[in-house]
C-alpha positions as CSV (number, residue, x, y, z in Angstrom):
1,M,0.0,0.0,0.0
2,A,2.8,2.4,0.9
3,Q,4.5,1.8,-2.5
4,T,1.2,2.4,-4.3
5,A,0.7,5.7,-2.4
6,A,4.3,6.8,-3.3
7,D,3.7,5.9,-7.0
8,D,0.4,7.9,-7.0
9,R,2.2,10.9,-5.5
10,D,4.9,10.7,-8.1
11,L,2.3,10.5,-10.9
12,A,0.5,13.6,-9.5
13,L,3.9,15.4,-9.3
14,L,4.7,14.4,-12.8
15,E,1.5,15.9,-14.1
16,K,2.2,19.0,-12.1
17,L,5.7,19.2,-13.6
18,A,4.3,18.9,-17.1
19,R,1.8,21.7,-16.5
20,A,4.5,23.9,-14.9
21,R,6.8,23.4,-17.9
22,I,4.0,24.8,-20.2
23,A,3.3,27.7,-17.8
24,L,7.0,28.5,-17.6
25,G,7.2,28.6,-21.4
26,D,4.2,30.9,-21.5
27,Q,5.8,33.3,-19.0
28,I,9.2,33.4,-20.7
29,A,7.5,34.0,-24.0
30,R,6.1,37.2,-22.6
31,R,9.6,38.7,-22.9
32,I,11.5,36.3,-25.1
33,V,10.4,35.9,-28.7
34,G,11.3,32.6,-30.4
35,Q,14.3,30.5,-29.1
36,A,11.9,27.6,-28.2
37,D,14.6,25.0,-28.2
38,V,16.9,27.1,-26.0
39,V,14.1,27.7,-23.5
40,E,13.1,24.0,-23.4
41,N,16.7,22.9,-22.8
42,L,17.3,25.6,-20.2
43,V,14.2,24.5,-18.3
44,G,15.2,20.8,-18.7
45,A,18.6,21.6,-17.2
46,I,17.0,23.4,-14.3
47,L,14.8,20.4,-13.5
48,A,17.8,18.1,-13.8
49,G,19.9,20.3,-11.5
50,G,22.5,21.2,-14.1
51,H,24.4,24.3,-15.1
52,V,24.1,25.8,-18.5
53,I,26.4,28.0,-20.7
54,L,24.7,30.1,-23.5
55,I,26.8,31.0,-26.5
56,G,25.7,33.8,-28.8
57,V,26.6,37.1,-30.3
58,P,25.6,40.4,-28.5
59,G,22.0,41.5,-28.6
60,L,20.3,38.1,-28.6
61,A,18.7,38.6,-25.1
62,K,20.8,35.9,-23.4
63,T,20.9,37.9,-20.2
64,L,17.2,38.8,-20.3
65,L,16.3,35.2,-20.8
66,I,18.1,34.2,-17.6
67,Q,16.6,37.1,-15.7
68,T,13.1,36.2,-16.9
69,L,13.6,32.5,-16.0
70,A,14.7,33.5,-12.5
71,Q,11.5,35.6,-12.1
72,A,9.3,32.9,-13.4
73,L,10.8,30.4,-10.9
74,D,10.6,32.9,-8.0
75,L,14.3,32.4,-7.2
76,Q,16.9,34.7,-5.8
77,F,18.8,36.1,-8.8
78,S,22.4,37.2,-8.7
79,R,24.5,38.6,-11.5
80,V,28.3,38.7,-11.9
81,Q,29.7,40.8,-14.8
82,F,33.0,39.1,-15.6
83,T,35.9,41.4,-16.3
84,P,39.7,40.9,-16.6
85,D,40.2,42.5,-13.2
86,L,37.6,40.4,-11.4
87,M,39.1,38.6,-8.4
88,P,37.9,35.2,-6.9
89,S,36.8,37.0,-3.7
90,D,34.6,39.3,-5.8
91,I,32.5,36.1,-6.5
92,T,32.7,34.0,-3.4
93,G,32.9,36.7,-0.8
94,T,35.5,37.8,1.7
95,E,36.1,38.3,5.4
96,L,35.8,41.9,6.7
97,L,37.2,43.2,9.9
98,E,34.3,44.5,12.1
99,E,34.4,46.4,15.4
100,D,31.9,46.0,18.2
101,H,31.2,49.7,19.1
102,G,30.1,48.6,22.6
103,T,33.2,46.6,23.6
104,G,35.7,47.8,21.0
105,K,36.4,44.2,20.2
106,R,37.4,43.5,16.6
107,S,36.6,40.3,14.7
108,F,36.4,39.0,11.2
109,K,33.0,38.4,9.6
110,F,32.4,36.6,6.3
111,S,30.6,38.8,3.8
112,P,29.0,36.5,1.1
113,G,29.6,37.3,-2.5
114,P,27.1,37.1,-5.4
115,I,27.6,33.4,-5.7
116,F,25.2,33.1,-2.8
117,G,22.1,33.0,-4.9
118,N,19.7,30.5,-6.5
119,I,20.4,31.5,-10.1
120,V,23.8,33.0,-10.6
121,L,24.3,34.7,-14.0
122,A,28.0,34.6,-15.0
123,D,27.8,37.2,-17.7
124,E,30.6,37.0,-20.3
125,I,32.3,34.3,-18.3
126,N,35.3,34.1,-20.7
127,R,36.4,37.7,-19.8
128,A,37.8,36.8,-16.4
129,P,41.2,35.1,-16.0
130,P,41.5,31.4,-15.2
131,K,42.1,32.1,-11.5
132,T,38.8,33.8,-11.2
133,Q,37.0,31.2,-13.4
134,A,38.3,28.5,-11.1
135,A,36.5,30.1,-8.2
136,L,33.3,28.7,-9.7
137,L,34.5,25.1,-9.8
138,E,33.8,24.1,-6.2
139,A,30.5,26.0,-6.2
140,M,29.3,24.3,-9.4
141,Q,30.3,20.8,-8.3
142,E,29.8,20.8,-4.6
143,H,27.3,23.7,-4.1
144,R,29.6,25.3,-1.5
145,V,32.5,27.7,-1.3
146,T,35.6,27.8,0.9
147,A,36.9,31.1,2.1
148,A,39.6,31.8,4.8
149,G,39.6,28.1,5.6
150,K,35.9,27.8,6.3
151,T,33.3,26.1,4.1
152,Y,29.9,27.8,3.4
153,Q,27.0,26.0,1.9
154,L,25.2,27.7,-1.0
155,P,21.4,28.1,-1.0
156,E,19.4,25.4,-2.8
157,P,18.4,25.1,-5.5
158,F,21.6,26.5,-7.1
159,F,22.4,27.0,-10.7
160,V,25.1,28.8,-12.6
161,L,23.9,30.1,-16.0
162,A,26.8,31.6,-18.0
163,T,26.9,33.6,-21.2
164,Q,29.7,33.8,-23.7
165,N,30.3,36.0,-26.7
166,P,32.0,33.8,-29.4
167,I,33.1,36.6,-31.7
168,E,35.2,38.8,-29.4
169,H,38.7,37.6,-28.5
170,D,40.5,40.7,-27.1
171,G,40.6,40.5,-23.3
172,T,39.1,37.0,-23.2
173,Y,40.3,33.7,-21.7
174,S,39.2,30.2,-22.9
175,L,37.4,28.2,-20.3
176,P,39.4,25.3,-18.9
177,E,38.1,21.9,-20.0
178,A,37.5,21.0,-16.3
179,Q,35.1,23.9,-16.0
180,L,33.4,23.3,-19.3
181,D,32.7,19.7,-18.2
182,R,30.7,21.0,-15.3
183,F,28.1,22.6,-17.5
184,M,25.4,20.2,-18.3
185,F,24.4,21.9,-21.6
186,E,26.0,24.3,-24.0
187,L,23.3,26.1,-25.8
188,K,23.8,28.1,-29.0
189,V,21.6,31.1,-29.2
190,G,21.0,32.0,-32.9
191,Y,19.6,35.0,-34.7
192,P,15.8,35.3,-34.8
193,S,13.8,34.9,-38.0
194,R,12.6,38.0,-39.8
195,E,9.1,37.6,-38.4
196,E,10.4,37.1,-34.9
197,E,12.7,40.1,-35.2
198,E,9.8,42.3,-36.3
199,T,7.9,41.1,-33.2
200,I,10.9,41.9,-31.0
201,V,11.2,45.4,-32.4
202,N,7.4,46.1,-32.0
203,T,7.3,44.9,-28.4
204,T,10.5,46.5,-27.2
205,T,10.1,50.0,-28.6
206,T,6.9,51.0,-26.8
207,D,6.3,52.2,-23.2
208,K,4.6,48.9,-22.2
209,S,6.2,46.9,-19.4
210,L,5.9,43.2,-19.5
211,T,5.5,41.5,-16.2
212,V,6.4,37.9,-15.4
213,S,4.5,35.9,-12.8
214,P,6.2,33.2,-10.7
215,V,5.2,29.6,-11.7
216,L,7.3,27.5,-9.3
217,T,9.0,28.1,-5.9
218,G,12.4,26.9,-4.9
219,A,10.9,24.1,-2.7
220,E,8.8,22.8,-5.6
221,I,11.9,22.8,-7.9
222,L,13.8,20.7,-5.4
223,E,10.9,18.3,-5.2
224,M,10.7,18.0,-9.0
225,Q,14.5,17.5,-9.2
226,Q,14.2,14.5,-6.9
227,L,11.3,13.2,-9.0
228,V,13.4,13.4,-12.2
229,R,16.1,11.4,-10.5
230,R,13.6,8.8,-9.4
231,I,12.4,8.2,-12.9
232,P,13.8,4.8,-14.0
233,A,16.0,4.7,-17.1
234,P,15.6,1.5,-19.1
235,P,18.8,-0.5,-19.7
236,S,18.6,0.3,-23.4
237,V,18.6,4.0,-22.7
238,V,21.6,3.8,-20.4
239,S,23.5,1.6,-22.9
240,Y,22.8,3.9,-25.8
241,A,23.9,7.0,-23.8
242,V,27.2,5.3,-22.7
243,N,27.9,4.0,-26.2
244,L,27.2,7.5,-27.6
245,A,29.7,9.2,-25.2
246,R,32.3,6.5,-25.7
247,S,32.0,6.8,-29.5
248,T,33.6,10.2,-29.2
249,R,36.8,8.9,-27.8
250,P,39.5,8.2,-30.4
251,G,41.2,5.6,-28.2
252,E,38.1,3.3,-28.1
253,P,38.3,0.2,-30.3
254,G,35.0,1.0,-31.9
255,A,35.8,4.6,-32.7
256,S,35.0,5.7,-36.2
257,A,37.6,6.8,-38.7
258,Q,36.3,10.4,-38.5
259,V,36.7,10.4,-34.7
260,K,40.3,9.1,-34.9
261,K,41.1,11.7,-37.5
262,Y,39.5,14.8,-36.0
263,V,39.2,14.3,-32.2
264,S,42.0,14.9,-29.7
265,Y,40.0,14.0,-26.5
266,G,36.5,12.6,-26.3
267,A,33.7,13.1,-23.7
268,G,34.2,11.7,-20.2
269,P,31.8,9.7,-18.0
270,R,30.0,12.9,-16.9
271,A,28.6,13.1,-20.4
272,S,27.0,9.7,-20.0
273,Q,25.5,10.8,-16.7
274,Y,24.1,14.0,-18.2
275,L,22.7,12.2,-21.3
276,V,20.6,9.9,-19.1
277,L,19.7,12.7,-16.6
278,G,18.8,15.0,-19.4
279,A,16.7,12.3,-21.0
280,K,14.8,11.8,-17.8
281,S,14.2,15.5,-17.4
282,R,12.9,15.8,-21.0
283,A,10.6,12.8,-20.5
284,A,9.2,14.4,-17.3
285,M,8.5,17.7,-19.0
286,S,6.3,15.8,-21.5
287,G,4.5,14.0,-18.7
288,R,6.2,10.6,-19.4
289,S,7.5,8.4,-16.6
290,V,10.1,6.6,-18.7
291,P,12.7,8.2,-21.1
292,D,13.4,6.7,-24.5
293,L,16.2,6.8,-27.1
294,D,14.7,9.9,-28.8
295,D,15.1,11.8,-25.5
296,V,18.8,11.0,-25.6
297,K,19.2,11.9,-29.2
298,A,17.4,15.3,-28.7
299,I,20.1,16.4,-26.2
300,A,23.2,14.7,-27.5
301,Q,24.6,17.7,-29.3
302,V,24.1,20.1,-26.3
303,V,25.7,17.6,-23.9
304,L,28.6,16.4,-26.1
305,G,29.4,19.5,-28.1
306,H,31.6,21.2,-25.5
307,R,33.1,18.0,-24.1
308,V,34.8,16.9,-27.3
309,T,38.1,18.5,-28.1
310,L,38.7,18.7,-31.8
311,N,42.2,19.0,-33.4
312,F,43.5,21.4,-35.9
313,Q,42.6,19.2,-38.8
314,A,38.9,19.4,-37.9
315,E,39.1,23.1,-37.8
316,A,40.8,23.2,-41.2
317,D,38.2,20.9,-42.7
318,G,35.3,22.7,-41.1
319,V,34.2,19.6,-39.2
320,G,32.1,19.9,-36.0
321,V,31.1,17.4,-33.3
322,A,27.6,17.0,-34.9
323,D,29.2,15.7,-38.1
324,F,30.3,12.4,-36.5
325,L,27.8,11.8,-33.7
326,Q,26.5,8.3,-34.2
327,L,22.8,9.0,-33.6
């Protein structure tokens, strides 16, 4: 009986999640025109508890999209504008010397940085030097930061959503592979269609202010994240995800000739984990209790694209990761 009741609760929560996903899309669409795939993957990563990096040229509303998502989720939003002079303590926080005016006693008190938020926007993340970028590593993986020898837990839920401009190179630093691997998805934000651009111009050049209503609370998101993890993944889905990730490694016996020719390093085990977790999230958003192979295929590019290191020959021949994924 207890198992049946738990199953009934999960089914009810699954239905609630599917409805919330539609409502989220409607709220985001009040400000963001188009970009349906980007929005769907962004919401999917949130429900899976993963971080996301958005790649796109300036003016495509990447920052506005993240701000709107935070409002629709009723979460504490924090923004860090990455610059070459940004220090690690500017992100994590620092200890300040304070004096008690009553006793005159001085003591150090930790002042939290902007990393202490639910949704942290790392704007133009590639503009900060590696030392500062590395300050995010512990936070992204462990959901905590260490400062002055003490460890501080970050609020839950916690997500790092970063933006990057792919066309500017002056004053930028490439993200280390170890940090890129901690982003669940890399989403490419493209130009809008002509009709979408006309809609954008019409809606943003008036005096109307578009409000966004909260759809989910932090507690509900945590509950739905747990539900996503409880969804069973069939052995065929797990096997397919693992084979897909392993097929990008040039040292594997079954690697294709293209992979051996163009790939320096393939995706690691975290890619397999995110393929399965992302498939579960995608199934849950559709109200399905079991993911299938199509769910894995739908997110393969955004999971593997930034985890596969191509060599110079691939760049010279204009070959990308999508060209040799065995879907």
